[in-house]
Every structure is written in structure tokens, then in C-alpha cells.
VOMI-870121 format. One record per residue (C-alpha): x, y, z. Coordinates in steps of 0.25 Angstrom, whole numbers, padded with zeros to 4 digits, always signed. Example, Ala and Ser with C-alpha at 12.3 -4.5 7.8 and 13.67 -1.06 7.14 Angstrom:
+0049-0018+0031+0055-0004+0029
***
This chain:
+0379+0384+0821+0378+0399+0815+0370+0401+0803+0382+0404+0794+0388+0391+0797+0375+0384+0795+0373+0391+0782+0387+0387+0777+0385+0373+0782+0372+0372+0773+0379+0379+0761+0388+0367+0761+0377+0357+0759+0372+0364+0745+0376+0376+0738+0362+0378+0731+0354+0381+0743+0358+0382+0757+0349+0388+0768+0348+0388+0783+0335+0388+0790+0330+0389+0804+0321+0380+0811+0309+0387+0805+0315+0386+0791+0318+0400+0790+0330+0404+0781+0342+0408+0789+0353+0407+0778+0352+0404+0763+0363+0403+0752+0365+0414+0743+0358+0408+0731+0345+0408+0739+0347+0422+0745+0333+0426+0740+0328+0419+0752+0326+0428+0763+0332+0424+0777+0322+0420+0788+0311+0416+0778+0305+0402+0778+0312+0392+0769+0299+0386+0766+0296+0398+0758+0306+0393+0747+0299+0379+0747+0289+0375+0737+0275+0373+0744+0274+0358+0740+0288+0355+0746+0285+0361+0760+0282+0348+0766+0294+0341+0760+0304+0352+0766+0297+0351+0780+0300+0336+0780+0314+0339+0775+0317+0348+0787+0312+0337+0796+0322+0326+0790+0331+0335+0782+0331+0325+0771+0333+0329+0756+0321+0335+0751+0317+0340+0737+0309+0353+0737+0306+0365+0729+0312+0378+0733+0309+0392+0728+0321+0399+0722+0324+0413+0718+0316+0413+0706+0304+0409+0713+0303+0395+0707+0304+0382+0715+0316+0373+0712+0319+0359+0717+0329+0357+0728+0334+0346+0736+0335+0350+0751+0344+0345+0762+0347+0350+0775+0350+0348+0790+0346+0354+0803+0356+0360+0814+0352+0372+0822+0346+0376+0808+0342+0370+0795+0352+0369+0784+0346+0367+0770+0353+0364+0757+0345+0363+0744+0350+0357+0731+0343+0362+0718+0338+0349+0711+0327+0356+0703+0331+0351+0689+0333+0337+0694+0320+0337+0702+0312+0343+0691+0317+0332+0681+0313+0321+0692+0299+0327+0693+0297+0328+0678+0301+0314+0677+0292+0310+0688+0281+0317+0681+0284+0310+0668+0284+0296+0676+0271+0300+0682+0265+0303+0668+0271+0291+0662+0265+0282+0673+0252+0288+0671+0252+0285+0657+0257+0271+0658+0246+0268+0669+0235+0275+0661+0238+0272+0647+0228+0262+0641+0239+0253+0638+0246+0241+0644+0261+0244+0647+0271+0234+0652+0286+0232+0654+0291+0218+0651+0305+0212+0651+0313+0204+0641+0305+0192+0644+0292+0198+0643+0290+0199+0658+0281+0210+0663+0288+0221+0672+0277+0232+0672+0263+0234+0667+0254+0247+0668+0240+0248+0673+0235+0245+0658+0239+0230+0661+0230+0231+0673+0218+0237+0666+0219+0228+0654+0225+0215+0658+0223+0215+0673+0237+0213+0676+0247+0222+0684+0262+0220+0686+0261+0214+0700+0251+0203+0696+0260+0200+0683+0273+0198+0691+0277+0183+0691+0267+0179+0681+0269+0175+0666+0260+0186+0661+0261+0182+0646+0256+0168+0649+0244+0175+0656+0242+0185+0645+0243+0175+0634+0240+0161+0638+0242+0156+0624+0257+0152+0623+0258+0155+0608+0252+0169+0610+0261+0171+0622+0274+0169+0614+0269+0179+0603+0267+0189+0614+0280+0187+0621+0287+0188+0607+0280+0201+0605+0284+0207+0618+0299+0203+0617+0300+0207+0603+0299+0222+0605+0292+0223+0592+0284+0236+0590+0269+0237+0586+0257+0232+0592+0252+0217+0593+0239+0212+0598+0238+0201+0609+0226+0195+0616+0229+0192+0630+0222+0188+0643+0220+0198+0654+0221+0195+0669+0206+0191+0669+0208+0182+0658+0201+0190+0647+0207+0191+0633+0212+0205+0629+0216+0210+0616+0229+0218+0617+0239+0225+0609+0254+0226+0613+0267+0233+0609+0281+0233+0615+0292+0242+0617+0306+0236+0620+0315+0244+0630+0330+0244+0629+0330+0237+0643+0324+0225+0636+0311+0228+0643+0298+0230+0635+0286+0239+0636+0273+0232+0632+0262+0241+0628+0248+0235+0627+0234+0239+0624+0220+0233+0626+0214+0232+0612+0202+0224+0616+0192+0235+0611+0201+0237+0598+0201+0222+0596+0186+0221+0597+0184+0233+0588+0193+0227+0578+0186+0213+0579+0172+0220+0577+0178+0228+0566+0183+0215+0559+0169+0209+0562+0162+0221+0556+0171+0221+0544+0168+0206+0542+0153+0209+0543+0154+0221+0534+0161+0212+0524+0150+0202+0525+0140+0213+0523+0147+0219+0511+0147+0205+0505+0133+0203+0507+0129+0217+0503+0137+0215+0490+0129+0202+0488+0116+0209+0490+0120+0220+0481+0124+0210+0470+0111+0202+0472+0102+0214+0471+0110+0219+0459+0113+0233+0466+0124+0241+0459+0133+0250+0469+0139+0263+0466+0147+0273+0474+0149+0288+0471+0160+0296+0477+0154+0310+0475+0166+0318+0478+0175+0311+0467+0163+0307+0458+0167+0293+0457+0157+0282+0456+0159+0267+0459+0150+0257+0452+0150+0242+0456+0148+0231+0446+0133+0231+0446+0132+0246+0442+0140+0242+0429+0130+0231+0427+0117+0239+0429+0122+0251+0420+0128+0241+0410+0141+0249+0410+0156+0244+0409+0166+0249+0419+0174+0257+0410+0161+0265+0406+0158+0270+0420+0164+0283+0423+0161+0283+0438+0153+0295+0437+0139+0295+0445+0132+0301+0433+0137+0289+0424+0123+0282+0425+0116+0294+0420+0119+0290+0406+0110+0278+0408+0098+0287+0412+0088+0296+0406+0088+0310+0411+0076+0308+0420+0083+0297+0427+0096+0305+0429+0088+0317+0435+0081+0307+0444+0095+0302+0450+0101+0316+0450+0089+0321+0458+0090+0310+0468+0105+0313+0470+0102+0328+0472+0090+0325+0482+0099+0316+0490+0110+0326+0491+0101+0338+0493+0094+0332+0505+0107+0325+0511+0101+0311+0509+0109+0299+0510+0102+0290+0500+0094+0290+0487+0087+0280+0478+0082+0282+0464+0077+0273+0453+0081+0277+0439+0081+0271+0425+0094+0268+0416+0096+0263+0402+0109+0255+0401+0118+0254+0388+0110+0242+0383+0097+0250+0384+0092+0242+0396+0083+0251+0405+0085+0248+0420+0079+0254+0433+0089+0257+0443+0087+0260+0458+0098+0268+0463+0101+0270+0478+0112+0279+0484+0118+0283+0498+0124+0297+0499+0136+0300+0508+0139+0314+0513+0152+0320+0517+0154+0330+0530+0150+0342+0521+0137+0335+0517+0141+0332+0503+0139+0319+0496+0152+0312+0495+0148+0298+0491+0135+0290+0486+0134+0275+0486+0123+0268+0479+0117+0257+0471+0109+0255+0458+0099+0243+0457+0093+0239+0444+0079+0237+0448+0073+0236+0434+0068+0222+0436+0063+0225+0450+0055+0237+0444+0049+0228+0433+0045+0218+0443+0039+0229+0452+0031+0234+0440+0025+0221+0437+0022+0218+0452+0016+0232+0453+0007+0230+0441+0003+0217+0446-0001+0222+0460-0008+0234+0452-0016+0224+0444-0019+0216+0456-0025+0228+0463-0034+0231+0451-0038+0216+0451-0043+0217+0465-0052+0228+0460-0056+0221+0448-0070+0216+0454-0074+0230+0458-0069+0236+0445-0078+0226+0437-0090+0230+0445-0086+0245+0444-0086+0243+0428-0098+0234+0428-0107+0244+0435-0105+0255+0425-0107+0245+0414-0120+0241+0419-0124+0256+0420-0120+0258+0406-0128+0246+0401-0140+0250+0409-0140+0264+0404-0137+0259+0389-0150+0250+0390-0158+0262+0396-0153+0271+0384-0157+0261+0374-0171+0261+0379-0171+0277+0380-0167+0278+0365-0179+0270+0361-0189+0280+0367-0195+0292+0360-0192+0303+0363-0177+0300+0367-0175+0304+0382-0163+0312+0380-0161+0315+0394-0161+0301+0399-0152+0297+0387-0142+0308+0391-0142+0303+0406-0140+0289+0402-0128+0292+0393-0122+0301+0404-0123+0289+0414-0117+0279+0404-0105+0289+0401-0103+0291+0416-0102+0276+0418-0093+0274+0406-0084+0285+0413-0084+0277+0426-0080+0264+0419-0069+0272+0412-0064+0277+0425-0063+0263+0430-0056+0258+0418-0046+0269+0418-0043+0266+0433-0041+0252+0430-0032+0255+0418-0024+0265+0427-0022+0256+0439-0018+0244+0430-0007+0251+0422+0008+0252+0426+0010+0265+0432+0025+0264+0435+0028+0275+0425+0017+0285+0429+0021+0299+0432+0017+0306+0444+0005+0316+0443-0003+0325+0452-0017+0319+0455-0028+0321+0465-0026+0308+0474-0040+0308+0477-0043+0305+0462-0033+0293+0463-0040+0288+0475-0054+0289+0469-0049+0281+0457-0044+0270+0466-0057+0270+0474-0065+0269+0462-0058+0256+0458-0060+0250+0471-0074+0255+0475-0082+0244+0469-0074+0233+0474-0074+0238+0488-0089+0241+0488-0092+0227+0483-0085+0222+0495-0091+0231+0505-0078+0239+0507-0081+0254+0510-0071+0264+0504-0069+0277+0512-0062+0289+0506-0056+0301+0514-0049+0308+0502-0043+0322+0502-0048+0327+0488-0038+0335+0479-0026+0329+0485-0015+0329+0474-0003+0320+0473+0008+0318+0463+0008+0303+0461+0006+0292+0451-0009+0291+0454-0011+0277+0448+0000+0271+0457-0006+0278+0469-0020+0273+0465-0014+0259+0464-0008+0260+0478-0022+0264+0484-0029+0253+0476-0019+0243+0482-0022+0248+0496-0037+0248+0494-0036+0233+0489-0028+0229+0501-0039+0236+0510-0050+0229+0503-0043+0215+0504-0041+0217+0519-0055+0222+0523-0063+0214+0513-0068+0204+0523-0069+0213+0535-0083+0218+0541-0079+0232+0540-0073+0236+0526-0069+0250+0522-0057+0257+0516-0054+0271+0518-0045+0279+0508-0040+0293+0514-0032+0303+0506-0026+0316+0512-0014+0326+0511-0005+0326+0523+0009+0333+0524+0011+0334+0509+0007+0319+0508-0005+0312+0501-0010+0302+0511-0019+0290+0506-0024+0281+0517-0031+0267+0514-0038+0263+0527-0047+0250+0528-0055+0244+0539-0044+0234+0542-0038+0234+0556-0023+0235+0551-0012+0226+0547-0004+0216+0555+0011+0221+0558+0017+0209+0550+0009+0213+0538+0012+0228+0539+0027+0224+0539+0026+0216+0526+0015+0222+0518+0023+0232+0510+0032+0221+0505+0030+0215+0491+0022+0203+0490+0017+0203+0504+0002+0201+0505-0008+0196+0516-0018+0193+0505-0022+0179+0501-0015+0173+0489-0020+0179+0476-0025+0191+0482-0013+0199+0484+0001+0200+0478+0008+0208+0490+0013+0219+0480+0002+0229+0483+0007+0236+0495+0022+0235+0491+0019+0241+0477+0010+0251+0483+0021+0255+0493+0031+0257+0481+0021+0265+0473+0019+0275+0485+0034+0276+0488+0037+0279+0474+0028+0291+0476+0037+0295+0488+0026+0291+0498+0023+0279+0507+0013+0268+0509+0011+0263+0523+0002+0255+0533-0003+0264+0544-0003+0255+0556-0008+0266+0565-0022+0265+0559-0033+0257+0565-0037+0252+0551-0028+0247+0540-0022+0259+0534-0012+0261+0522-0006+0275+0519-0001+0281+0506+0008+0293+0508+0012+0301+0495+0020+0314+0495+0012+0325+0489+0024+0330+0480+0016+0339+0471+0025+0351+0466+0018+0364+0467
***
């Protein structure tokens, strides 16, 4: 066959591309539409590199093959290639680019859909009109342990839902085609109960798509939340009972809007009718003196300035009926993202009766401390009285002599005067330490003078019992305090030390006083070997005592601790000391 007849024969096969190749795949003839291809060039130059293996295989069998060929514009297009071999190779290629592109796009979509279906964290299934399962995704395997091959020929609903009543409800839901999610507890292949939620999509063919999700974690979270809500409700009820039992009044201040909420107890404490309250935070100021108002305002300003979260202030009010009440106010402050106060929640507690009882207890403990000194005090006074009596008798004898011994008379009178002053100091100390000091104002004092006054009251008692008093005092240390109260704390600690070591072989008490880091430190150390841990844990509690009946009320340390804390300081037991040691720390807040 000559080349022309070969070409015409090929052209009859397809009018889009006709080409004649030799056995080396070089182009001998080509149709007009492809005349940009030079003769005697390799046909493989037109083939997409990824399709070269396909076309080589096609030339062996001459079966229909889909390949991409480079056209005049340099782009590759899909062609369906057919051909036959005689004394040369005749090829015909039909342009199927648009069709093949759609097929490839669909295959890509199918692949994406399959990837989504198999990897989405859901259980997907197709089931028929009777609820029989036709297909399930890998989510079923992951969550339930079942694949479609193991499900065939089995009543799966019976395995999932052993309870017939539940099974009927599930089947009705599956066949109803209703939208929305519904929760079911089913059994997995391993027999474990699993909390799930399902939705259905009904297709026009009568089939349905089941969409399920494992909600075990959500269900557990929901149950925990319900439990927490129940516990919170119980806690709220108990808290309300506790608040009611304590007589606490609760208020809530929305700082941004300025609105203040009061509970019933607030109205009771302030003796105010609901229609009278204007829901303003400063409403309570009408029941206070200016000094009390300043106290509250300063407390609020200090908290906000220092970005603190809570405050506590005690103030005095006078109700409409003229009744005076002591109120302990506590508050929690809440800040917004900009650091501004947006809400304050607090409570008011009428502590009038408590403070009155404390005052009585305080005074009782105070008098008890003095009572313990009574023996020594009597001796302190008796000794000077004896001196006065002796000197008076001597002066009477001297007056009878002629001439009068003026120098001896003067010396005797001076001694009597000094002794009277000594008695006066003792009496003054007794009067100071026995009176109620709750209303005393703070004053700047030399703390060593306070210590000397207390030691003076104790010295004789300690001396008579063989207890040595040692002093290490930094003289001239000034402190802004209520000196009588600080002295009462020191007196109580000295009494405790005396009681603890009175029967010991070694008996001494040391009082140290020094300034350290802007604090005045007073230490009371005795020859005891420390305190047991169970005593240390309880000794600051009211009415706790280790003393025998009739010797201690158990109020001493508790009240002393309160006095020191009212001064802004702390009273504590130093367990690191080899001897029994109590420490009073007081801030040296003297303003320049």
C-alpha cells in the first residue's frame, strides 16, 4: 500500500486526527488540522509524559486508549486513540477532552466524598424500607465494632436494642423519616452500652440515610453537669440556711449601673421599709456619723487603689428608732478586663451582742490576769507601807530631841515621799490595767516604759517563787499603739510562762524587745521545753486551756491575739525555738 492510500484509509476512520506512522513511530503523513506537526518527527513528542506507557501498550494490542496529546496551542487534550497496523501504523484520535474532564472531575468528587464519609467522626448508613442495613461507613467499625459484611444476614436491631419496646421505638423513628436528633442507648459488638444520637434523611427511592454520633462524652458531661447542679443547689440551700442562722445580710452592687440589691435581712438590720430604699450604695450613710462614713469610704478607696479583691470594715449605725448597732461589713470586688470594678458583693453582720459579750469576756480575762498578780501586788504595797511606818516612828523620836536633827528629818521625809510615790505607781498601774480600754485612742509611747510597768507588777510574785526575770530591751523604741492593751497582752504571756515553769527546777523568763524591718518585736521566752503540737493547734481558740480547773478561763491567748491583730500585728508561737517562745509583732506605723 502506498502512503497516500494508507492516509486516505486512516482518514476514513475519524476526521479529527488521522496520522500515519512508520514502525519507529515517526510521522509519515498527518491530516490538515494537525499540519503544525512536522513530518519525520516522533509521534511520542505529542504525547503527555504520564501517558507514554499507555500508548506503548496500545501499539502492542491496538486497543482503544485514552491519552493526552499536545495540540497547536501547546496545551494537552484528551483523545480516544484507535488504530491498526499494516505495512505501517494507521492512527485515528477522537477528541474526548470535555467528556473525559467531566469524568475525572466526578471521580475526584467521588474520591473526596469517600474520604469524607470514611473519616468523618459520624456513623453513616443506608437502610431500606424495612430498616435493613445496606451499607455502613468506617464510623460503625470505630464506634460499634460492626462492618457491613459481619452485619449481613443478622437482625441488627435486635443486637443493638435487646429490649423489644426500645427496639420498636427505634424502628418507628428510622422509618418515620422525621428530622431532628434523637438519643438511644445501644449495645456495641463487644456488648458495651453506648450513648448515641441519630438523625434520618429519607430518599426518593424509599431508602434512608442514617446519621449517628457517639455522644458518650457529651452524655457523661451532661450527667456530671446535672450532678454538679444538684450539688450546687444543695450547697446554695445550705448556704442560705447558714446565712439565715448567722443573721447575715447580703447585698449586691452593680457598679456600672449603680443599682444595689438588698436581701430581707438588710431591711431588718437597718429598720427600713422596702419603699424607702433608693437602691443607692450610699443610702446607709444616713445612719452613720461622718467619722464612720469616712471609714467606709477610705476602705473602698484602699481596695480599689491596690486592686484588692476583698475588704472588711466594722462601723457603727444608729437606726430610725435610735438604736445603736455595731455592723461588720465584708465585701468581694470583681473587676472587668480593663481593671475597673464592675461588681461588689458583700454582707453585713450585726455583731452588737457579740462585741458586748467580747467586752465582758475581755474584762473578765483582764481581771483574772490581775488576780494572779494579787499576792505579789499585796507584798509590793506592804513593803513600802512597812518602810513608811518605820520611818514615821523614827521621825517621832527625832522630833523629841534637842536640838532638832534637821538633816536626818529631811532625809527621812524624802524616803517617805519616795515610798509613797512607789505605792502611787503601783496603784496607778492597777487602775490602768483594770479599766476597760476598748475606747482608748492610739498614742506614741516608748515601748520599754510599757514593759517596765508590766514587769513592775510581776516582779515580786516572780521573785517570791524563785523565777528569774531577764530583760533585753532596746530602749527608746517608740510605737503608736494603745499602751494599756499591749501591756495587758504582755501581762497575760508572763502569767502563762509563770504557771508553766513554776514547779520546774530551772525557772526563768526572758523579755526581749527590738526594732526589726519597721516592726516592733516583743518576745517572751521561758525555761520550758516547748509545747505539744496538739496544744499549739488549739491554744489560740477561745476557752481552750491546759490549766487545772479554777486556774484558767482559756480566754487569755484568744483575747490577746485579737488585741494584737486590732493593732495590725500578729501574735504567734515560735516552734523553732528550743525553749517556749511567744512573739508579738507590731507595725511601727508612726507618721513622720
